[in-house]
Structures are given as structure tokens and as C-alpha cells.
C-alpha positions in Angstrom: 38.8 -28.5 -6.0 36.9 -29.6 -3.3 36.3 -33.3 -2.1 35.0 -35.2 0.9 37.7 -33.8 3.6 39.4 -36.2 5.7 38.7 -36.1 9.6 41.8 -34.7 11.1 43.1 -36.7 14.3 40.2 -39.4 12.9 37.6 -37.1 14.9 34.3 -37.2 13.2 32.3 -34.6 13.8 28.6 -35.7 13.6 29.4 -38.9 15.2 31.0 -36.4 18.3 28.1 -34.3 18.2 25.5 -37.0 18.4 27.2 -38.7 21.5 27.2 -35.4 23.1 23.4 -34.7 22.6 22.8 -38.2 23.7 24.4 -37.7 26.7 23.6 -34.1 27.2 27.3 -33.2 27.7 29.0 -30.3 26.0 32.2 -31.3 24.2 35.7 -30.9 25.5 38.4 -31.8 22.9 41.1 -34.2 24.2 43.4 -33.6 21.0 43.2 -29.7 22.0 42.5 -29.4 25.5 41.7 -26.0 27.6 45.4 -25.9 28.7 48.5 -23.7 28.7 49.9 -26.2 26.0 47.2 -25.2 23.4 48.1 -21.6 24.2 51.8 -21.7 24.0 55.5 -23.2 24.2 57.5 -20.3 25.3 55.7 -17.0 25.8 52.6 -17.1 28.2 49.9 -14.4 27.5 49.7 -11.5 29.1 47.5 -12.2 32.1 45.5 -14.8 33.6 43.7 -16.8 31.2 40.6 -18.5 31.8 38.7 -20.7 29.3 35.4 -19.8 28.3 32.4 -20.9 26.4 30.5 -18.4 24.0 27.4 -18.5 26.3 29.3 -17.6 29.3 30.9 -14.6 27.6 27.9 -13.3 26.1 24.1 -14.3 26.9 23.2 -14.2 23.1 26.3 -16.1 21.5 25.9 -16.5 17.6 28.3 -18.0 14.8 27.5 -15.1 12.6 25.5 -11.4 13.2 24.1 -9.9 10.4 26.1 -12.2 8.2 29.6 -12.7 7.5 31.5 -9.5 6.5 35.7 -8.5 6.2 34.7 -5.9 8.7 34.0 -8.5 11.4 37.6 -9.4 11.9 40.2 -7.8 14.9 43.4 -9.1 15.7 44.2 -10.2 19.0 47.2 -10.2 21.4 49.0 -13.1 19.0 50.8 -11.6 16.0 48.9 -13.3 13.6 47.6 -10.2 11.4 48.5 -12.3 8.5 46.0 -14.8 9.6 43.5 -12.3 10.2 43.8 -10.5 7.1 43.4 -13.9 5.5 40.0 -14.2 7.0 39.2 -11.1 5.9 39.6 -11.8 2.3 37.7 -15.4 3.0 34.7 -13.1 4.1 34.4 -11.2 0.7 34.0 -15.0 -0.9 30.8 -16.7 -0.2 31.8 -20.1 -2.3 35.0 -19.8 -0.3 33.9 -19.3 3.3 30.9 -21.7 3.0 33.2 -24.5 2.4 35.9 -23.6 5.1 32.5 -23.1 7.4 30.6 -26.3 6.3 27.1 -26.7 7.7 27.1 -23.1 8.8 23.3 -23.2 9.2 23.3 -25.8 11.4 26.4 -24.9 13.4 24.4 -21.8 14.5 23.1 -21.2 17.5 19.2 -22.5 17.5 17.4 -20.5 20.7 14.5 -22.7 20.1 16.2 -25.7 20.6 19.1 -25.4 22.9 19.1 -29.2 23.5 20.7 -29.5 20.1 23.3 -27.7 21.3 27.0 -29.7 21.7 29.7 -27.3 22.5 31.3 -28.7 19.1 32.2 -27.0 15.8 33.9 -27.9 12.7 36.2 -26.3 9.8 37.7 -27.4 6.7 41.1 -26.6 5.4 43.1 -27.6 2.2 46.5 -28.9 4.0 48.7 -30.2 1.3 46.6 -31.0 -1.3 43.7 -32.7 1.0 40.9 -31.2 2.4 40.7 -31.8 6.0 38.0 -31.4 8.8 39.3 -30.1 11.9 37.1 -30.6 15.0 37.1 -28.1 18.1 35.2 -27.5 21.2 33.8 -23.9 21.8 36.1 -23.3 24.6 38.1 -20.1 24.3 40.7 -18.3 25.7 39.8 -15.0 27.8 41.5 -12.5 29.9 39.2 -10.2 32.5 36.3 -11.9 30.2 37.1 -10.6 27.2 38.7 -12.8 24.1 42.5 -12.6 23.9 42.9 -13.6 20.3 40.7 -13.0 17.3 37.3 -11.6 17.6 34.7 -9.9 15.7 33.6 -6.0 16.2 30.2 -7.9 17.4 31.2 -9.3 21.0 28.1 -11.5 20.4 29.6 -12.9 17.3 32.1 -16.1 17.6 32.7 -17.4 13.8 36.2 -15.8 13.7 37.3 -17.1 17.2 36.4 -20.6 16.4 37.9 -20.7 13.1 41.2 -19.2 14.3 41.0 -22.2 17.1 40.8 -24.8 14.4 43.8 -23.3 12.7 45.6 -23.2 16.1 44.8 -26.7 16.5 46.5 -27.6 13.1 49.4 -25.4 14.2 49.7 -27.0 17.1 48.8 -24.2 19.7 48.3 -20.2 19.3 51.7 -19.4 19.8 52.5 -21.3 16.8 50.1 -18.5 14.7 52.9 -15.9 15.8 54.3 -14.6 12.3 53.4 -16.4 9.0 52.3 -15.6 5.6 48.6 -14.5 4.6 49.2 -16.4 1.4 49.3 -19.5 2.8 46.5 -19.5 4.9 44.6 -18.1 2.1 45.5 -21.6 0.2 44.8 -23.2 3.1 41.2 -22.1 3.2 40.8 -22.4 -1.1 43.6 -24.6 -2.6 44.5 -21.4 -4.7 47.7 -21.3 -6.3 50.0 -18.5 -4.4 52.3 -16.0 -6.0 54.5 -13.7 -3.8 55.2 -10.7 -5.5 58.3 -8.3 -4.5 57.1 -5.0 -5.2 60.1 -3.3 -3.8 62.5 -5.1 -6.3 60.0 -4.9 -9.4 59.7 -1.0 -8.7 56.2 -0.6 -10.7 55.8 2.4 -10.1 58.7 3.6 -11.9 57.4 2.4 -15.1 54.3 3.1 -16.5 53.8 0.4 -19.1 55.2 -2.3 -16.8 52.7 -0.6 -13.9 49.7 -0.8 -16.5 50.3 -4.6 -17.3 50.7 -5.6 -13.9 47.6 -3.8 -12.7 45.4 -5.6 -15.8 46.9 -9.1 -14.1 45.7 -8.2 -10.6 42.2 -6.8 -12.0 41.9 -10.3 -14.1 42.9 -12.5 -10.8 40.6 -10.1 -8.7 37.7 -10.4 -11.2 37.9 -14.3 -11.3 37.4 -14.8 -7.8 41.3 -14.2 -6.5 42.6 -13.2 -3.2 45.1 -10.4 -3.0 47.1 -9.4 0.4 50.1 -7.0 1.1 52.3 -5.8 3.4 55.3 -3.5 4.2 58.6 -5.1 5.0 60.0 -4.4 8.5 63.1 -5.0 10.6 62.9 -7.1 13.7 62.6 -3.7 15.7 59.9 -2.2 13.3 57.2 -4.6 13.2 54.1 -2.9 13.7 55.5 0.3 13.5 53.1 3.2 12.1 54.6 5.1 9.3 53.9 8.4 8.9 51.4 7.8 5.9 49.7 5.8 8.1 50.7 2.3 7.0 52.2 0.0 9.5 55.2 -1.8 8.9 55.7 -5.6 9.3 51.8 -5.8 9.0 49.6 -7.7 6.7 46.5 -5.8 4.9 43.8 -7.8 3.0 42.7 -6.3 -0.4 39.3 -6.0 -0.4 38.5 -4.2 -4.1 40.1 -3.4 -7.1 38.8 -1.1 -9.6 39.1 1.1 -12.3 37.2 4.3 -11.0 35.8 6.5 -13.4 36.4 10.3 -12.9 34.3 13.4 -13.6 30.7 14.3 -13.1 27.3 13.5 -14.7 27.1 12.8 -18.6 30.7 14.5 -19.1 32.2 11.5 -17.0 30.6 8.7 -19.4 31.5 10.5 -22.6 35.1 11.1 -21.4 35.6 7.9 -19.9 38.4 9.0 -18.0 39.4 6.1 -15.3 42.3 5.5 -12.8 43.1 2.3 -10.9 42.3 2.4 -7.3 42.7 -0.6 -4.9 41.0 -0.9 -1.4 42.8 -2.6 1.8 41.7 -3.6 5.0 44.1 -3.1 8.0 43.5 -6.3 10.7 43.0 -3.9 13.6 39.9 -2.6 12.4 41.6 0.8 12.4 44.5 2.7 11.2 44.6 3.8 7.6 46.3 5.3 5.0 46.6 9.2 5.0 47.8 10.0 1.8 45.9 10.6 -1.8 42.5 8.7 -2.1 42.4 8.3 1.5 38.9 8.6 3.2 38.7 12.5 3.4 41.3 13.2 1.1 40.5 15.9 -1.7 41.2 13.4 -4.6 37.8 12.3 -4.2 35.9 15.6 -5.4 37.0 14.3 -8.9 34.3 11.4 -8.9 31.0 12.0 -9.4 28.5 11.3 -6.7 26.9 8.0 -8.3 30.5 6.5 -8.9 31.4 7.3 -5.1 28.0 5.3 -4.0 29.3 2.2 -5.9 32.7 2.2 -4.0 31.0 2.4 -0.3 33.0 5.2 1.1 33.0 5.9 5.0 35.0 8.4 6.4 35.6 6.8 9.4 38.6 4.9 11.0 37.7 1.5 10.3 40.5 0.3 9.0 39.7 0.2 5.2 41.0 2.6 2.8 41.5 3.4 -0.8 44.9 4.0 -2.6 45.9 4.6 -6.2 47.5 1.9 -7.6 50.7 3.9 -8.0 51.1 4.5 -4.5 50.1 0.9 -3.6 53.2 -0.5 -5.7 55.6 2.2 -4.4 54.8 1.9 -0.4 54.0 -1.8 0.1 57.1 -3.9 -0.5 55.4 -7.5 -0.8 52.0 -8.9 -2.4 50.2 -12.2 -2.5 48.6 -13.0 -5.5 46.4 -15.8 -5.0 44.7 -17.2 -7.9 41.7 -19.7 -7.7 42.5 -21.9 -10.9 39.6 -22.8 -12.7 40.1 -26.6 -13.8 36.8 -27.1 -14.8 35.8 -29.1 -17.8 32.6 -26.8 -18.5 33.1 -23.1 -18.0 33.0 -19.9 -19.8 35.9 -18.7 -18.4 39.4 -19.5 -18.6 40.0 -23.0 -17.8 43.5 -24.7 -16.9 44.5 -28.5 -17.1 46.0 -29.7 -13.6 48.4 -32.3 -13.0 49.9 -32.6 -9.1 52.8 -34.8 -7.7 53.6 -35.5 -4.4 57.1 -36.5 -3.8 60.1 -36.3 -1.2 63.9 -35.5 -1.5 65.6 -38.6 0.1 68.6 -39.9 0.9 70.3 -42.8 -0.9 73.8 -44.8 -0.8 73.3 -45.3 -4.6 73.6 -42.2 -6.5 71.2 -43.3 -8.8 68.4 -43.7 -6.1 69.4 -40.5 -4.3 67.0 -37.8 -4.7 68.1 -34.9 -2.8 71.0 -33.2 -4.8 70.2 -29.4 -4.2 70.2 -26.8 -6.7 71.8 -26.5 -10.1 74.6 -24.7 -8.3 75.9 -28.4 -7.5 76.4 -29.8 -10.8 77.4 -33.3 -9.6 74.4 -34.0 -7.4 72.0 -31.5 -9.3 70.3 -34.3 -11.4 69.8 -36.9 -8.7 66.8 -34.8 -7.7 63.1 -35.8 -8.7 62.6 -35.1 -12.6 59.0 -34.6 -14.0 58.4 -34.1 -17.7 55.7 -32.4 -19.8 55.0 -31.3 -22.9 54.1 -28.0 -24.6 51.9 -29.0 -27.5 50.7 -25.8 -28.5 53.0 -23.6 -30.4 53.5 -21.7 -27.3 51.7 -21.9 -23.9 51.8 -19.9 -20.6 52.7 -22.6 -18.0 52.5 -22.2 -14.2 54.3 -24.1 -11.9 54.2 -24.6 -8.0 56.2 -26.1 -5.6 55.1 -26.6 -2.2 56.4 -27.7 1.0 54.9 -29.0 4.1 53.5 -26.4 6.5 56.1 -26.8 9.4 54.6 -24.4 12.1 53.3 -27.4 14.2 57.3 -28.1 14.8 57.9 -24.8 16.3 57.0 -25.9 19.8 60.3 -28.1 19.4 62.6 -25.5 18.4 62.1 -26.0 14.4 59.3 -25.4 12.1 61.7 -23.2 9.7 60.6 -23.6 6.1 63.1 -25.5 3.9 64.7 -23.1 0.9 63.5 -24.9 -1.9 63.2 -24.0 -6.0 63.0 -25.7 -9.4 64.6 -25.5 -12.7 63.1 -26.1 -16.1 65.1 -27.8 -18.7 64.4 -28.0 -22.3 65.1 -31.6 -23.2 64.9 -33.9 -26.4 61.7 -34.2 -28.3 61.8 -38.5 -27.4 63.2 -38.1 -23.9 61.3 -40.6 -21.6 64.3 -41.5 -19.0 65.7 -39.5 -16.6 68.9 -37.0 -17.2 72.0 -37.9 -15.8 74.4 -35.2 -17.6 73.5 -31.9 -18.6 75.2 -32.2 -22.3 73.1 -29.6 -24.7 70.0 -29.3 -22.9 69.1 -25.8 -22.0 68.5 -24.6 -18.5 65.5 -22.3 -19.3 64.3 -21.1 -16.3 65.2 -21.1 -12.6 62.7 -20.2 -9.9 63.4 -17.9 -6.9 65.3 -20.0 -4.1 63.6 -19.0 -0.7 62.7 -20.6 2.7 59.0 -20.1 2.0 56.1 -22.6 2.0 55.6 -22.2 -1.7 57.6 -21.4 -4.8 55.8 -20.1 -7.8 57.0 -19.1 -11.5 54.9 -18.5 -14.8 56.7 -18.8 -17.9 55.6 -18.6 -21.5 57.2 -21.7 -23.3 57.4 -22.5 -27.1 56.4 -26.2 -28.1 59.0 -28.8 -26.9 59.5 -31.1 -24.2 60.6 -30.3 -20.6 61.9 -31.5 -17.6 60.8 -29.7 -14.4 63.6 -30.4 -11.1 62.2 -29.3 -7.6 65.0 -29.2 -5.2 66.3 -28.0 -2.1 68.7 -25.3 -1.9 71.9 -27.8 -0.7 72.1 -31.1 -1.2 71.4 -33.9 1.4 68.2 -31.9 3.0 65.3 -34.4 3.0 61.5 -33.2 2.9 58.3 -33.6 1.3 56.9 -31.6 -1.4 54.1 -31.3 -3.6 54.5 -30.3 -7.2 51.4 -28.5 -9.3 51.6 -27.8 -13.0 49.1 -25.8 -14.8 49.0 -25.8 -18.7 46.1 -24.5 -21.3 46.3 -28.3 -22.6 47.2 -31.5 -21.2 50.9 -31.6 -20.7 51.3 -35.3 -20.0 53.1 -34.5 -16.9 55.0 -37.3 -15.2 57.9 -38.3 -13.1 60.9 -40.2 -14.5 61.9 -42.9 -12.8 63.5 -44.9 -15.2 67.3 -44.7 -16.0 67.8 -46.6 -19.4 65.6 -49.0 -21.4 64.8 -52.1 -19.5 66.2 -55.5 -20.4 63.6 -57.9 -21.8 63.2 -61.7 -22.7 63.8 -61.0 -26.2 66.7 -58.2 -25.9 69.3 -60.5 -26.6 67.8 -61.4 -29.9 67.4 -57.8 -31.1 70.5 -56.8 -29.4 71.4 -54.4 -26.7 72.1 -50.6 -26.6 75.8 -50.0 -26.8 75.6 -46.0 -26.4 73.5 -43.2 -25.9 73.5 -40.3 -28.5 72.3 -37.1 -28.3 71.7 -34.8 -31.4 70.5 -31.2 -31.7 69.7 -29.3 -34.6 69.9 -25.4 -33.4 69.2 -23.8 -36.5 69.5 -23.5 -40.6 70.1 -21.0 -43.4 68.4 -22.2 -46.4 69.4 -20.5 -49.9 66.2 -19.8 -51.7 66.3 -20.9 -55.5 64.4 -20.2 -58.4 62.7 -22.9 -58.8 62.4 -24.4 -54.8 60.5 -22.6 -52.3 62.1 -23.5 -48.9 60.3 -21.5 -46.5 58.3 -23.3 -43.5 60.9 -25.7 -42.7 61.2 -28.7 -40.5 63.7 -31.3 -40.0 63.4 -35.2 -39.2 66.1 -37.0 -37.1 66.1 -40.6 -38.1 68.4 -43.6 -36.4 67.6 -47.2 -36.3 64.2 -47.0 -37.4 63.5 -44.2 -34.8 62.5 -40.6 -35.6 62.0 -37.2 -34.3 60.1 -34.7 -36.3 60.3 -31.1 -35.3 57.7 -28.4 -35.7 57.2 -26.3 -39.0 59.0 -23.0 -38.6 56.8 -20.7 -40.4 57.8 -18.4 -43.2 61.4 -18.3 -42.8 64.6 -19.3 -44.3 66.8 -18.8 -41.1 64.6 -21.2 -38.9 65.7 -21.6 -35.1 64.6 -25.4 -34.4 66.2 -26.1 -31.2 65.3 -29.5 -31.7 66.7 -32.6 -30.1 66.8 -36.3 -30.3 68.0 -38.9 -28.2 68.7 -42.6 -29.2 69.7 -45.5 -27.4 72.0 -47.2 -30.2 72.6 -50.8 -30.9 74.4 -50.7 -33.7 76.9 -47.7 -33.0 78.7 -47.8 -36.7 75.0 -47.0 -38.1 74.7 -43.5 -39.4 72.0 -41.1 -38.2 70.3 -38.6 -40.7 68.9 -35.0 -40.5 66.6 -34.5 -42.9 65.3 -31.0 -44.1 62.0 -30.7 -45.5 59.6 -27.6 -46.5 55.8 -27.9 -45.6 54.9 -24.6 -48.0 51.5 -24.4 -49.5 49.9 -27.6 -47.7 52.7 -30.1 -49.3 55.9 -31.5 -47.8 58.9 -31.5 -50.0 62.3 -32.6 -49.5 65.2 -30.3 -49.4 68.1 -32.5 -48.7 69.9 -34.7 -45.6 73.0 -34.9 -43.6 74.3 -38.0 -42.6 76.0 -37.9 -39.4 78.8 -41.0 -39.2 81.9 -41.4 -37.3 80.5 -39.6 -33.9 82.7 -39.8 -30.9 82.3 -43.0 -28.4 83.7 -41.5 -25.6 82.6 -38.4 -23.1 84.2 -35.7 -24.7 82.4 -32.3 -25.3 79.8 -32.2 -27.8 81.1 -31.6 -31.3 79.8 -28.9 -33.3 79.5 -29.6 -37.1 79.0 -26.5 -39.3 77.7 -28.4 -42.3 77.2 -26.9 -45.8 77.0 -28.1 -49.4 79.9 -30.2 -49.2 78.8 -32.0 -46.2 75.1 -32.5 -47.5 73.4 -35.1 -49.7 70.9 -33.4 -51.8 68.8 -34.4 -54.4 70.3 -34.1 -58.0 67.2 -31.5 -58.8 67.4 -29.5 -55.7 70.1 -26.4 -56.6 71.0 -24.2 -53.4 72.5 -24.6 -50.2 71.7 -25.3 -46.5 73.6 -24.8 -43.6 72.7 -26.9 -40.4 74.2 -25.9 -36.9 74.2 -29.3 -35.3 75.5 -30.4 -32.1 76.2 -34.5 -31.1 77.2 -36.0 -28.3 77.9 -39.5 -27.5 78.0 -40.8 -23.7 78.9 -44.7 -23.4 76.4 -46.7 -21.0 76.7 -50.0 -19.0 73.6 -51.0 -20.7 
């Protein structure tokens, strides 16, 4: 997941620092100057701003004071609690923050060698699929000698303020950090995959089984190094309004622990083995906490033994960190961002994923065949003009994770823009031998459609049966332009690739072998096999054949009524030649032919698909094979100008 970072604005940290040391000057960043343009574009800070270096704020500045901690950070005057919450999460993950703050020991102030200090720092962020190294100087905005944005509890610790400055540089200015999404910042710190959960809509607290399943998923994400944050949705006039239970509306909280806490005292607690799911959070303000059940001094803690309480590091003070029951968390918070660190290592004892990444754009073109901004599936005439990506599920079933991310738009806010596009995607099941773009929705099934939302990332998890699929990333409306990154995760290699060709290519020998005259789609949707006395027809599969090509379905285990949902597409040179559908059984490790049906006289226009109910009268069977087989077949022809 981590590679050599690209220098942002072509600023090379080592070269710039070396030059400053040689010339005995402190670095001044020309790309993010100590001026109002770096602070705001519409609303200035509340006071006279002076840019000061850390040594002008405290006589003993440090990058870290007694290490890095989620308790270090406090929010400033800009409304970027989402970013501060992400920093709190980052502080809990040494393997992540040491990537975001590279060379952290070398970047620390050295009191024994002050001549090595050059007033320059650098930080790494994962931006749109690439690690980027951002250089900043150490001039920080203050009012009355105090930092006005993100700052540490220790007034001589500056890692959070400098990290925020680097992120503000990426976003254009500090004001561009007003309002954002914690999950987006976590992704920028890690390359994780972010999933937004609507807790209000899901209502987990009303369904114990659903809640238990959700907790196990959350716990698994946490135990595997994932990062979780949450918030309480608010109307514009309610932002940062304190509720009666102590939670703050429109405010981002970082989750700092997820645990099953053992109840009871002494040996009884171990023998009884009764647990309760709890979750711990931190308010970026560094104060103001939940005051309900399992809050710092609530009576519920009397149910927990001293040893267990000691492990939980409970502090009875208003430090902004508090515990809640998982049920209350689901009930009183409305939104959560679950950021998974996807393990793609080839050698690992934990769950690993196969990842495929594609970068693309929604673009306009005068030729409909080359247009790539057709809008969502509501726009039937243009939907399939969007980019299309084909992938295979080769296992009997597989969990597929898809993340669609657009470019971050905050840098455009100063120009009156910067709003995210409304994006999403659809997954269609297609023929097993498809390798060209879809042009019409005939018998393909749109299995899943993601939420369409103006978020930076749209994510979906699906359990898909074995087969071939196409994912179509789109904007909600047609004609909208933009860039995107599509990430697809499966248990085994999916062979995910973009479909770019529309039809078979004309080659030098094509006139000799013949040009395709028509495209034929055949779908076998299911079958009913009558079991005979001397023939076992369980474990059936079908083979669809045409002009020397064939497509074989998966074996449907231990059934006489299989649902195949098997499709094939043929580019036919000899339209009058039949298509054959054979039924076979793979029982007891041997393949047995059960029968076949020959499809001929297919329509040659763009009429609706024909549904043929084929029973014994329409079935050619071996003489020694009694019994009936009923196949449900859908066929459709589409004339093409090939």
C-alpha cells in the first residue's frame, strides 16, 4: 500500500532543507506563503493574525512531547473537527502515523545541534491512489500569541499544527478545511477503504440480531487495524449544539476502542463469562462527554471488576474521552465511517484481499459510442455509454468490495466551486463469455446498485455467486464530467479489466472466414429434471454451443431443479446454423449426457426476447434416456453492422 511518495508542487524536502542549512536561512514556502491567501478566501479569522515559528511561541518546541497520543489534539477556530478526529485516530496507529510523518526522529528539534534546524517539515498523504510528499515551513498562524487552528494540549508540541498546515496546503487554504468528512481524511492518511454507515436508517438498536452482527463486523475491522469515526447529524443551525446527553450535533468523534467487556467480579467473572459490547470515543474539543450509561462515573461501572476496569484505562475527568454501550452508540449517533485497511500482502496470517485499481474519467464525445458520461440507470438510452469494467467471481460465491472515489474538490472552494459530484455504480451479471462492451440491456440482470450521493467515496459490499459481471461507474445525471478511481477487492484474482472494444475486430483473414452477421444472446435460466429409475440427473450443468464455441455453466450440486442463470453471447457468421443447449450431470465424479435442445429459426430483428418453454416434445434425447427435462431459455438477437 505504501510506495515512494511523489513531491507535491515538485518540492523536494531533502534538497530544500540542505539548501537552507548551507545558507543558514529558515525555509519560507513560496507555494503556501504566510499571507491571508493561505488562511481564507471569504471569512477571515476572528482577530489580527500573526505568523509565528514554534520557537517564537515556546522556548522549547518539540514535534512530540512524551510520544504521540489521541489526547494530544484540540480543535481550533476553524470547523474542522472531522480532520482533528481523523488525527486522533491516526495517533492510535503507529504503523500509519510513521508513514504520514516520515523521518519523524530526524524532523524533531535537536537542542544539541540547533544549526541543523531549517524551519522545514514534510508529511505524506495518500491522494487519489498515490502517496504525495507535502513540504511546509514552520510559520503558524496565531492570535494574541496562541495557535488559532489545531493544537496540542502541551503548548510546546507542534506535530498536529504542522500536519494540519500541510493538509491545508493540499486543500488551498485553512478555510477550505471548514466542513468535511472524517473518513476522507483517514483515507488520505492511510489508503484505507471507507464505508459510510447510516446508523439512523439502519436502526440497529431495534434489532438485536442485526446489532450483534454489526458489532462483530465493527470489532473485526478494529482488531485488524481499521479506523472508525462517528457523528450526530445536524441541521445548519444545530451544528455544534450540545444535546442533553452530552453529545454534540454536527460534530465528528474518533473511536478509540471497541471491546467486549467482561462483567462480574473475581473468579465469578471468568466462570460466568458474561460480556457487554462497549465502544469508546473522543471529542476533538478535548472536553464535553456523553453523560448516559457507561459514562465516566456512571453506576454501570460497578458491574465490572477492578482488573477489567484497569485494562480499560478509565479516567473520571472531562478529557473528552468516554465509553458507551454499543446499543446506545447505534441509537444516538446517526452516521459512522468504517475505514478498512485492506491487507493485500501475498504472505499474511490474516485475511488478504486481491485488489484491482482503475483510474478513469466521465467524458463527453460527439459519437455516442465514444461518450463516457451517460448518467445512472434511470437514463436508459445513455446509461451504457458509461465506462464498463468486467470481472469474474471464480469461487462458488465471493464477497466483493467496490469503492468508487472521485477527486477531492476542496481546493476549488475559493473559486465558488468544490462540491462533490453525485456518483454511484451498478453491477450487472453478464454472459460467461462476454468480452465486448454492453450496448443494450437485454437479459442481463442489474443485481446491485449503490447509493448515489455527493460524497467523495461510494462503497458497497456484495456476496456474488460464481459468474461474470460488469460494474458501471456513473454520475447521477448524464453529461457530468469528472475523474474517478475504482477499487475492487475479491478473495481471489477477479481479472478485472475495462471493456473498451465494441465488437470483434476486422482482421486480414476475416473475408476468408466470414464476417459476423448478428449477435445472439442465449440465457438458460433454470431447469426441471424428472428423475428416472435408471438415471440420476442430480448435479446438472449445461453447455451452450454455437459455431465451434461453447460456454459451460457451473455444476448445481444435489438438485433436480437447478437455477443456472447462465448466459452466452455469440457473434454469428452463419445465422442459419443452430445453437445447441446440452444438459449434463456430473454425478459421482463422471459426466453423463442427459439431453439437448437445438435452437434454430431465432429472430433476426430487435424484437423482445423470446421465452421458450421446452419439454420432451422439443428435446432431442438419447434413446436410452427416459424422462423429461424442462428448460427455461431466453434468446434474443440483435442485428449489427459489423
